[in-house]
C-alpha positions as CSV (number, residue, x, y, z in Angstrom):
1,M,-78.7,22.2,-73.9
2,V,-80.4,21.2,-70.6
3,I,-77.0,20.2,-69.2
4,L,-75.5,23.5,-70.2
5,V,-78.3,25.4,-68.5
6,A,-77.9,23.4,-65.3
7,V,-74.2,23.8,-65.2
8,F,-74.2,27.5,-65.7
9,V,-77.6,29.1,-64.9
10,L,-77.7,27.7,-61.4
11,P,-74.3,29.1,-60.2
12,I,-75.2,32.4,-61.7
13,L,-78.6,32.5,-59.9
14,A,-76.8,31.5,-56.7
15,L,-74.2,34.3,-57.4
16,A,-76.9,36.8,-57.7
17,Q,-78.4,35.9,-54.2
18,T,-75.3,34.9,-52.2
19,S,-74.3,36.8,-49.2
20,L,-70.7,37.7,-48.8
21,G,-71.2,38.3,-45.2
22,F,-71.2,42.2,-45.0
23,E,-74.8,42.9,-45.0
24,P,-75.8,44.7,-41.8
25,V,-78.3,42.8,-39.6
26,G,-81.9,43.8,-40.6
27,S,-80.8,45.9,-43.6
28,T,-83.4,46.7,-46.1
29,G,-81.7,48.9,-48.6
30,L,-78.7,51.1,-49.5
31,G,-79.9,53.8,-47.0
32,T,-78.7,51.7,-44.1
33,R,-75.5,50.3,-45.7
34,D,-72.0,51.8,-45.5
35,L,-69.7,52.2,-48.6
36,K,-68.3,48.6,-48.6
37,D,-71.7,47.2,-48.6
38,I,-72.9,49.3,-51.4
39,I,-69.7,48.2,-53.4
40,I,-70.3,44.6,-52.7
41,L,-74.0,44.9,-53.7
42,I,-73.1,46.7,-57.1
43,I,-70.5,43.9,-57.8
44,K,-73.0,41.2,-57.1
45,I,-75.7,42.8,-59.2
46,F,-73.4,43.6,-62.1
47,L,-71.9,40.0,-62.2
48,G,-75.4,38.5,-61.9
49,F,-76.5,40.7,-64.9
50,L,-73.6,39.6,-67.0
51,G,-74.3,36.0,-66.2
52,I,-77.9,36.3,-67.4
53,I,-76.6,37.8,-70.6
54,A,-74.1,35.0,-71.0
55,V,-76.9,32.3,-70.4
56,G,-79.0,34.2,-72.9
57,L,-76.3,33.9,-75.5
58,I,-75.9,30.3,-75.0
59,I,-79.6,29.8,-75.6
60,W,-79.4,31.9,-78.7
61,G,-76.4,30.0,-79.9
62,G,-78.2,26.6,-79.3
63,Y,-81.3,28.0,-81.1
64,T,-79.2,29.1,-84.1
65,W,-77.5,25.7,-84.2
66,M,-80.7,23.7,-83.9
67,T,-82.5,25.7,-86.6
68,S,-79.6,25.7,-89.0
69,G,-81.1,23.2,-91.3
70,G,-77.7,21.7,-92.0
71,E,-76.3,25.0,-93.3
72,E,-72.5,25.1,-92.3
73,D,-72.5,28.9,-91.7
74,K,-75.3,28.8,-89.3
75,I,-73.8,25.8,-87.6
76,S,-70.5,27.5,-87.3
77,E,-72.1,30.7,-86.0
78,G,-74.1,28.8,-83.3
79,K,-71.0,27.0,-82.0
80,K,-69.1,30.3,-82.0
81,I,-71.8,32.0,-79.9
82,I,-71.8,29.0,-77.5
83,T,-68.1,28.9,-77.2
84,N,-67.7,32.7,-76.5
85,A,-70.6,32.6,-74.0
86,V,-69.1,29.7,-72.1
87,I,-65.7,31.5,-72.0
88,G,-67.6,34.5,-70.6
89,L,-69.3,32.4,-68.0
90,V,-65.9,31.1,-66.9
91,I,-64.5,34.6,-66.6
92,I,-67.6,35.7,-64.5
93,L,-67.3,32.8,-62.2
94,S,-63.5,33.5,-61.8
95,S,-64.3,37.1,-61.1
96,Y,-66.7,36.0,-58.4
97,A,-64.1,33.9,-56.8
98,I,-61.6,36.8,-56.9
99,V,-64.3,39.0,-55.2
100,L,-64.8,36.5,-52.3
101,F,-61.0,36.4,-51.8
102,V,-60.6,40.3,-51.8
103,V,-63.6,40.6,-49.4
104,S,-62.2,38.1,-47.0
105,K,-58.9,40.0,-47.0
106,F,-60.6,43.3,-46.5
107,D,-62.6,41.9,-43.6
108,V,-59.2,40.9,-42.0
109,A,-57.6,44.2,-42.5
110,N,-60.5,45.9,-40.9
111,Q,-60.9,43.9,-37.8
112,P,-61.9,46.1,-34.8
113,G,-59.0,46.8,-32.5
114,G,-56.4,46.1,-35.2
115,N,-55.4,42.7,-33.7
116,V,-56.6,39.7,-35.7
117,P,-55.8,36.5,-33.9
118,N,-55.1,34.7,-37.2
119,R,-52.7,37.4,-38.4
120,D,-51.0,38.5,-35.3
121,R,-50.4,35.3,-33.4
122,R,-46.6,35.4,-33.3
123,E,-45.3,32.2,-31.6
124,F,-48.6,30.9,-30.5
125,D,-51.6,29.6,-32.4
126,V,-55.4,30.0,-32.1
127,N,-57.2,26.9,-30.9
128,I,-60.2,27.0,-33.4
129,G,-63.7,26.5,-31.9
130,A,-62.4,26.3,-28.2
131,F,-64.7,29.1,-27.2
132,G,-68.4,28.0,-27.2
133,G,-67.9,24.7,-29.2
134,G,-65.1,23.7,-27.0
135,I,-64.0,23.7,-23.4
136,L,-64.5,27.4,-22.7
137,R,-67.9,28.9,-21.7
138,S,-67.2,32.6,-21.3
139,V,-64.2,35.0,-21.1
140,Y,-63.7,38.6,-19.9
141,P,-63.0,41.0,-21.6
142,E,-64.9,39.4,-24.6
143,P,-63.1,39.0,-28.0
144,G,-62.9,42.3,-29.8
145,D,-64.0,44.3,-26.8
146,R,-63.0,48.0,-26.8
147,D,-62.5,50.5,-24.0
148,V,-61.7,47.9,-21.5
149,P,-60.6,49.6,-18.4
150,R,-57.0,49.6,-17.4
151,N,-57.7,48.0,-13.9
152,A,-59.7,45.1,-15.5
153,M,-59.3,41.5,-14.4
154,I,-59.1,38.7,-16.8
155,M,-61.8,36.1,-16.1
156,V,-62.2,32.6,-17.7
157,S,-65.1,30.2,-17.3
158,F,-64.4,26.6,-18.3
159,K,-67.1,23.9,-18.7
160,E,-65.4,21.4,-16.6
161,R,-63.2,21.3,-13.6
162,M,-59.4,22.1,-14.2
163,D,-56.1,20.9,-12.7
164,I,-55.5,23.8,-10.4
165,S,-51.7,22.9,-10.3
166,S,-51.4,23.6,-14.0
167,I,-52.8,27.2,-13.6
168,I,-52.0,28.3,-10.1
169,E,-48.5,28.1,-8.4
170,S,-49.2,26.9,-4.9
171,N,-45.5,27.0,-3.5
172,N,-45.3,30.8,-3.7
173,Q,-48.2,32.6,-1.9
174,P,-48.5,36.4,-2.6
175,V,-49.6,38.8,0.1
176,A,-52.9,39.2,-1.6
177,C,-53.7,35.6,-0.8
178,A,-53.3,35.9,3.0
179,N,-56.3,35.3,5.3
180,L,-58.6,34.3,2.5
181,P,-61.7,32.2,3.2
182,E,-61.0,28.5,3.0
183,N,-63.1,28.0,-0.1
184,I,-60.8,30.2,-2.3
185,T,-57.6,28.8,-3.8
186,C,-55.2,31.6,-4.5
187,G,-51.6,32.0,-5.8
188,Y,-49.4,33.5,-8.5
189,L,-49.8,32.4,-12.1
190,K,-48.2,29.0,-12.8
191,E,-45.1,29.0,-15.1
192,F,-43.4,26.4,-17.1
193,T,-39.8,25.8,-18.2
194,L,-39.5,24.7,-21.8
195,P,-36.9,22.3,-23.3
196,D,-34.8,25.4,-24.4
197,E,-34.8,26.4,-20.7
198,S,-37.0,29.5,-21.4
199,V,-39.8,30.2,-18.8
200,V,-43.3,30.9,-19.9
201,P,-46.6,31.5,-17.9
202,A,-49.6,29.2,-18.2
203,V,-51.6,32.2,-19.3
204,K,-49.9,35.0,-21.3
205,I,-51.4,38.5,-21.0
206,I,-49.7,40.0,-24.0
207,N,-49.2,43.8,-24.7
208,Q,-49.3,43.9,-28.5
209,N,-48.2,47.5,-28.5
210,D,-45.1,46.7,-26.4
211,D,-43.3,44.2,-28.8
212,S,-45.7,41.5,-27.7
213,N,-44.3,41.2,-24.3
214,W,-46.4,39.4,-21.8
215,L,-46.8,39.8,-17.8
216,L,-44.5,37.6,-15.8
217,A,-46.1,34.9,-13.6
218,N,-45.4,36.8,-10.4
219,Q,-47.3,39.8,-11.9
220,V,-50.6,38.0,-11.9
221,V,-52.5,36.7,-8.9
222,V,-55.0,33.8,-9.8
223,T,-58.0,32.8,-7.7
224,T,-60.7,30.2,-8.1
225,V,-63.5,28.8,-5.8
226,D,-64.6,25.8,-7.9
227,R,-61.9,24.8,-10.4
228,Q,-64.0,26.0,-13.3
229,N,-64.1,29.8,-12.9
230,F,-60.7,31.6,-12.7
231,V,-59.8,35.3,-12.0
232,F,-56.5,36.5,-13.3
233,N,-55.6,39.8,-11.5
234,P,-52.6,41.8,-13.1
235,A,-50.5,43.6,-10.5
236,P,-49.7,46.4,-12.8
237,L,-52.4,48.4,-14.6
238,L,-53.0,47.2,-18.2
239,G,-52.2,49.5,-21.0
240,S,-51.1,53.1,-20.9
241,A,-52.4,56.6,-19.9
242,D,-51.2,57.9,-23.3
243,G,-53.9,56.1,-25.4
244,E,-55.4,52.7,-26.4
245,T,-53.5,49.5,-26.2
246,A,-54.1,46.2,-28.0
247,Y,-53.9,43.1,-25.8
248,S,-54.1,39.4,-26.4
249,V,-54.6,36.5,-23.8
250,N,-53.3,33.1,-24.7
251,L,-54.3,30.1,-22.7
252,S,-51.6,27.6,-22.9
253,E,-51.8,24.1,-24.2
254,R,-50.2,23.2,-20.9
255,I,-53.4,23.8,-18.9
256,L,-54.8,20.6,-18.0
257,K,-58.4,19.2,-17.2
258,D,-58.9,17.7,-13.8
259,N,-58.6,14.3,-15.4
260,G,-55.1,15.1,-16.5
261,Q,-55.9,15.7,-20.3
262,A,-54.8,18.8,-22.2
263,A,-57.5,21.4,-22.2
264,F,-56.4,22.9,-25.6
265,Y,-54.5,21.6,-28.7
266,S,-51.1,22.9,-29.5
267,G,-50.8,26.7,-29.3
268,G,-53.7,27.0,-26.9
269,Y,-56.5,29.5,-27.3
270,T,-56.1,33.2,-27.9
271,W,-58.4,36.1,-28.0
272,S,-57.7,39.9,-28.4
273,F,-59.3,43.2,-27.1
274,E,-58.4,46.8,-26.7
275,V,-57.6,48.4,-23.3
276,S,-58.4,52.2,-22.9
277,N,-56.3,54.8,-21.2
278,V,-58.5,55.2,-18.1
279,S,-59.5,52.9,-15.1
280,D,-62.9,52.1,-14.0
281,V,-63.9,53.6,-10.5
282,T,-67.6,53.2,-10.6
283,G,-69.2,50.4,-8.8
284,P,-71.7,47.9,-10.3
285,R,-75.5,48.4,-9.9
286,V,-78.4,46.1,-9.7
287,E,-80.6,46.4,-13.0
288,S,-83.3,44.0,-12.0
289,V,-84.3,41.2,-9.6
290,L,-86.6,38.2,-10.2
291,P,-88.9,37.5,-8.6
292,K,-89.9,41.2,-8.6
293,A,-90.0,43.0,-5.2
294,G,-93.5,42.5,-3.6
295,S,-94.6,39.9,-6.0
296,T,-96.1,36.5,-5.1
297,V,-94.6,33.5,-6.9
298,A,-94.6,29.6,-6.9
299,K,-92.2,28.2,-4.4
300,N,-89.9,26.6,-7.0
301,A,-88.8,29.9,-8.4
302,V,-85.1,30.6,-8.9
303,I,-83.9,33.9,-7.6
304,Q,-82.1,36.0,-10.3
305,I,-80.2,39.3,-9.9
306,N,-79.1,41.1,-13.0
307,F,-76.4,43.7,-13.0
308,N,-75.3,46.5,-15.4
309,E,-71.8,45.1,-15.9
310,A,-69.6,42.1,-15.3
311,L,-68.9,41.1,-11.8
312,S,-65.8,39.5,-10.3
313,L,-67.0,35.9,-10.4
314,I,-65.0,35.1,-7.2
315,S,-67.1,37.6,-5.2
316,A,-70.3,36.3,-6.7
317,T,-70.0,32.5,-6.8
318,G,-70.2,30.0,-4.0
319,H,-72.3,27.8,-1.7
320,S,-74.2,29.3,1.1
321,T,-74.4,26.9,4.1
322,G,-77.4,28.7,5.8
323,N,-75.0,30.1,8.5
324,P,-74.2,33.7,7.7
325,G,-71.0,33.5,9.6
326,E,-69.6,30.7,7.5
327,A,-68.0,30.3,4.1
328,F,-69.6,32.2,1.3
329,N,-71.8,35.1,2.8
330,N,-71.6,37.8,0.2
331,L,-75.2,36.9,-0.7
332,L,-77.7,35.7,1.7
333,I,-81.4,34.6,1.4
334,S,-83.6,34.5,4.4
335,Y,-87.1,34.6,5.8
336,I,-88.6,35.1,9.3
337,N,-89.8,32.0,11.1
338,D,-92.6,31.6,13.6
339,Q,-90.4,32.6,16.5
340,E,-89.7,35.8,14.5
341,A,-86.1,34.9,14.0
342,P,-84.3,35.1,10.6
343,Q,-83.7,31.7,8.9
344,Y,-80.9,31.7,6.2
345,L,-81.2,29.3,3.3
346,S,-78.6,27.0,2.1
347,G,-78.0,26.7,-1.7
348,E,-75.8,27.5,-4.6
349,F,-75.1,30.8,-6.1
350,T,-73.9,30.8,-9.7
351,I,-72.8,33.5,-12.2
352,S,-73.7,33.5,-15.9
353,N,-74.8,35.8,-18.7
354,R,-71.3,37.3,-19.5
355,F,-70.7,37.5,-15.7
356,R,-73.6,39.9,-15.3
357,T,-76.3,37.6,-13.7
358,I,-76.2,35.9,-10.3
359,E,-78.7,33.1,-9.5
360,F,-79.7,31.3,-6.3
361,L,-81.0,27.6,-6.2
362,P,-82.0,26.3,-2.8
363,D,-80.9,23.0,-1.5
364,Q,-84.3,22.1,-0.2
365,A,-86.4,19.6,-2.4
366,C,-89.9,20.5,-3.2
367,T,-92.7,18.7,-1.4
368,V,-96.5,18.6,-1.9
369,D,-98.6,17.3,1.1
370,G,-95.5,16.1,2.7
371,Q,-94.3,14.1,-0.3
372,E,-91.3,15.1,-2.4
373,V,-92.0,16.0,-5.9
374,R,-90.0,13.4,-8.0
375,A,-89.8,14.9,-11.4
376,N,-90.6,17.9,-13.5
377,S,-90.1,18.2,-17.4
378,C,-86.5,17.8,-16.8
379,G,-87.0,14.4,-15.2
380,V,-85.5,15.7,-12.0
381,A,-86.9,16.7,-8.6
382,P,-87.1,20.6,-8.5
383,K,-85.8,22.6,-5.5
384,C,-88.1,25.0,-3.5
385,L,-88.0,28.0,-1.3
386,P,-90.0,27.9,2.0
387,A,-93.8,28.1,1.2
388,S,-96.0,31.0,2.1
389,Q,-93.1,33.2,3.4
390,I,-91.6,36.6,2.7
391,I,-88.2,35.9,1.1
392,T,-85.5,38.5,1.6
393,I,-82.5,38.9,-0.6
394,L,-79.3,40.5,0.7
395,A,-76.4,41.4,-1.6
396,K,-73.5,42.8,0.4
397,A,-71.2,45.6,-0.8
398,A,-67.3,45.0,-0.3
399,T,-65.6,46.9,2.4
400,V,-64.0,50.3,1.2
401,N,-61.8,52.9,2.7
402,E,-62.6,56.7,2.9
403,A,-61.7,57.2,-0.8
404,G,-64.3,54.5,-1.8
405,E,-61.4,52.2,-2.8
406,T,-62.1,48.4,-2.1
407,V,-59.8,47.1,0.7
408,D,-60.9,43.6,0.6
409,L,-62.0,42.1,-2.7
410,F,-63.7,39.0,-1.1
411,S,-65.8,40.8,1.5
412,G,-68.7,41.6,-0.8
413,L,-69.7,42.0,-4.5
414,T,-67.3,43.8,-6.8
415,D,-67.1,44.3,-10.4
416,A,-64.4,43.0,-12.8
417,S,-62.3,46.1,-11.9
418,G,-62.6,45.5,-8.1
419,N,-65.1,48.3,-7.5
420,S,-67.6,47.6,-4.6
421,L,-71.3,47.2,-5.2
422,D,-73.2,50.6,-5.6
423,G,-76.3,49.1,-3.9
424,N,-78.1,52.4,-3.5
425,A,-77.2,53.5,-7.1
426,N,-76.0,57.0,-6.1
427,G,-72.8,56.7,-8.1
428,D,-70.5,56.3,-5.1
429,S,-69.0,53.0,-3.7
430,Q,-69.7,53.5,0.1
431,G,-69.2,49.9,1.2
432,Q,-71.2,48.0,3.7
433,P,-73.8,48.5,5.1
434,T,-74.6,51.7,3.1
435,D,-74.4,50.1,-0.2
436,N,-75.9,46.7,0.7
437,F,-78.8,45.8,-1.6
438,T,-82.0,44.2,-0.3
439,S,-85.3,43.1,-2.0
440,S,-88.2,40.9,-0.9
441,F,-90.9,38.9,-2.4
442,N,-93.6,36.4,-1.3
443,T,-94.0,32.7,-1.9
444,N,-97.1,30.6,-2.1
445,N,-97.5,26.9,-1.6
446,E,-97.9,26.2,-5.4
447,L,-95.6,24.7,-8.0
448,D,-95.2,26.0,-11.5
449,L,-94.5,22.9,-13.8
450,T,-95.2,24.5,-17.2
451,P,-92.2,24.2,-19.6
452,P,-91.2,27.1,-21.8
453,V,-91.6,27.3,-25.4
454,I,-89.8,29.3,-28.3
455,E,-92.2,31.9,-29.7
456,N,-89.9,33.4,-32.5
457,I,-86.5,32.9,-33.8
458,T,-84.0,34.8,-36.0
459,P,-82.6,34.2,-38.6
460,D,-85.8,32.4,-39.8
461,Q,-85.6,28.7,-40.5
462,G,-84.3,28.1,-43.9
463,S,-83.5,31.7,-44.6
464,A,-80.7,32.5,-47.1
465,N,-78.4,35.5,-47.4
466,S,-77.9,35.8,-43.5
467,P,-75.0,38.1,-42.7
468,K,-72.1,35.8,-41.4
469,N,-71.9,38.0,-38.2
470,S,-75.7,37.5,-37.5
471,R,-76.7,37.0,-33.9
472,I,-79.0,34.0,-33.5
473,N,-81.9,34.7,-31.4
474,A,-84.7,32.6,-29.8
475,G,-87.5,34.3,-28.1
476,F,-89.1,32.2,-25.3
477,S,-92.5,32.4,-23.8
478,E,-91.3,33.3,-20.3
479,Q,-88.2,34.2,-18.3
480,L,-85.4,31.7,-18.3
481,R,-82.8,30.5,-15.8
482,S,-79.7,32.3,-16.9
483,S,-77.2,29.7,-15.9
484,T,-78.8,27.3,-18.3
485,V,-78.7,29.7,-21.3
486,N,-75.2,28.7,-22.2
487,S,-73.1,27.1,-25.0
488,D,-73.8,23.5,-23.5
489,N,-77.5,24.0,-24.4
490,F,-77.3,26.4,-27.4
491,K,-74.9,25.9,-30.2
492,V,-74.4,26.6,-33.9
493,Y,-72.5,24.3,-36.2
494,K,-72.2,23.5,-39.9
495,F,-75.1,21.6,-41.2
496,A,-72.7,19.1,-42.8
497,C,-71.8,18.0,-39.3
498,D,-75.4,17.4,-38.2
499,G,-76.2,14.3,-36.2
500,P,-78.1,13.1,-33.2
501,A,-75.6,14.6,-30.8
502,F,-73.5,17.8,-31.0
503,P,-70.4,17.3,-33.2
504,E,-67.1,16.7,-31.6
505,Q,-64.9,18.2,-34.2
506,L,-63.9,21.8,-33.4
507,S,-63.8,22.5,-37.1
508,C,-67.6,22.2,-37.2
509,Y,-68.0,25.4,-35.1
510,P,-67.3,29.0,-35.9
511,E,-63.6,29.6,-36.0
512,G,-63.6,32.6,-33.7
513,G,-65.8,30.8,-31.3
514,F,-69.2,32.0,-29.9
515,N,-70.8,33.1,-26.6
516,V,-74.5,32.6,-25.4
517,Y,-76.3,34.9,-23.2
518,K,-79.8,36.2,-22.5
519,E,-81.9,39.5,-22.4
520,N,-85.1,39.8,-20.2
521,R,-87.8,41.8,-21.8
522,E,-91.5,42.2,-20.7
523,N,-91.5,39.0,-18.6
524,K,-89.9,37.0,-21.4
525,T,-86.4,36.0,-22.2
526,K,-84.5,36.0,-25.4
527,A,-81.6,33.5,-25.7
528,I,-78.8,35.0,-27.9
529,L,-75.8,33.3,-29.6
530,R,-73.1,35.7,-30.7
531,T,-70.1,34.6,-32.9
532,Y,-66.8,36.3,-33.0
533,Y,-64.4,37.3,-35.8
534,P,-64.1,35.7,-38.4
535,Y,-67.7,34.8,-37.7
536,L,-69.6,32.2,-39.8
537,D,-68.1,30.8,-43.0
538,P,-69.7,32.3,-46.1
539,L,-71.7,30.2,-48.5
540,T,-72.2,27.6,-45.7
541,V,-75.4,26.2,-44.2
542,Y,-75.5,26.3,-40.5
543,N,-77.6,24.6,-37.9
544,P,-78.4,26.3,-34.6
545,R,-79.8,23.9,-31.9
546,L,-81.2,24.5,-28.5
547,T,-81.5,21.5,-26.1
548,A,-83.9,20.6,-23.4
549,G,-81.3,21.6,-20.8
550,I,-82.5,25.2,-21.0
551,Q,-84.9,25.9,-18.1
552,D,-87.3,28.6,-17.1
553,L,-87.2,30.5,-13.7
554,Y,-89.2,27.5,-12.2
555,Q,-86.6,24.9,-13.2
556,N,-88.8,23.5,-16.1
557,C,-86.8,22.3,-19.0
558,F,-87.5,23.3,-22.6
559,N,-89.1,19.7,-22.9
560,P,-90.9,19.0,-25.1
561,A,-88.8,21.3,-27.4
562,T,-91.4,23.3,-29.0
563,G,-90.9,26.4,-31.4
564,P,-92.0,28.0,-34.7
565,C,-92.2,25.9,-37.9
566,A,-90.5,26.8,-41.1
567,E,-92.8,27.3,-44.0
568,G,-94.4,24.1,-45.1
569,Q,-92.9,22.1,-42.2
570,V,-95.0,19.5,-40.4
571,S,-93.4,18.4,-37.2
572,P,-94.6,17.6,-33.7
573,G,-91.7,19.8,-32.4
574,C,-93.1,23.0,-34.0
575,R,-96.2,25.0,-34.0
């Protein structure tokens, strides 16, 4: 009897509590659920109730048998009750399996945008786990995005340097690549001739509404400044003026890493989004700047500029030499020296946070009493701004014509549709100098060497019934350096793959991939991990992990890694 209860009661209890992946985040009752959620909840309750009845019958049959006193009729009756109850349990568990199957198909049929990579992949395949758990850090537009403007560029951020010759055709330079700064590599999209003599581009920008035709290689101009971040600019507008258009982008398995290895498995990586019937003609705006204007901060602060939309990473990424007339000068950091002359700082500008945040890290090492600071919580020497100075940030708008149209995409900051920075936030792109954005703050002669800690997480540790499309959040005690809040330092993978290092098997990660970004709130930062369709596997335990590579705005690592404990947990890493 104990064995029967163990075999049948435990699955029924799990059935009654199991999430099928449809529950809205934070839902507390039927009042916040849509129709499909209500149906799933009713089915779960009904099957759980039937399971309890079946288990009760098994217990009653066993009791009848055990108290039969050797009477054949009672023994036969007890056996019959147990047999029928077991058959009922088998039917219930089979019904549950059928419900899971139907739910999964319903989920596929209702994927936003009507283009499910696994269902509509035609002659190419989806490289499972390549986004987040694999080689890709971020893409634009994001998987499943809607209302993407017709003049949007496609942007791809890799985690390592790529072989440019496998992405950009260097022997055929378009007019758009003429007279560019030396730090920018530009050309038409690379194409390959297959064994059957057909020709395909390295990146397919596919119109799903037009019989899955893709843009030709000479219809797409590709640029990069660092071999990791690439912009694909289609010559014709995407989509149609008549309505929404479904698109997919396929990164070919012929794309190579800088070491010559293939970046993707056979079929490459594909994601989908929906293009609207209008173009974006509004320039990007600055949402916030850190350090805040007029504030006084420690000299090892990282400068962070947050925008209201994705920027063209080519216009916002580069190394400033300290000479405003050289190389990358769309962003300049300066102070006034003792001779009352402006001094420009050398350092690196990086873009992150779904292409919405620019950060500046100076080249100059920190010193205290003339001695270089050797290590912080990261075990490395931090970089510093000049001490006891007024630091000025200048973000340049691109040059525009009288109609406000950008005439030089590389002359200043632009968004992912090529619109020049709206620095004065008046709704018009007026170009430089009118729309140049400036902000100033003060440094002192101190260092901030206090590492950040996690104050709260969701879902809670050990929680069950989490929706499979849950966003995984970690709220930190202070503001973070955006470029370190990425999928190198924050991952989610199946608990079965757990080990001292992140798993190498892509099958351990969410099939649709995931992206990591941040939100700043009240002088603190929330790190967010978002998974994409088909999200997390149902009935599967997952392990989110954040590494010491995450840094605060003073370059201090999340080390020691400290965060909230699970109930009953005793560990030096939690509090």
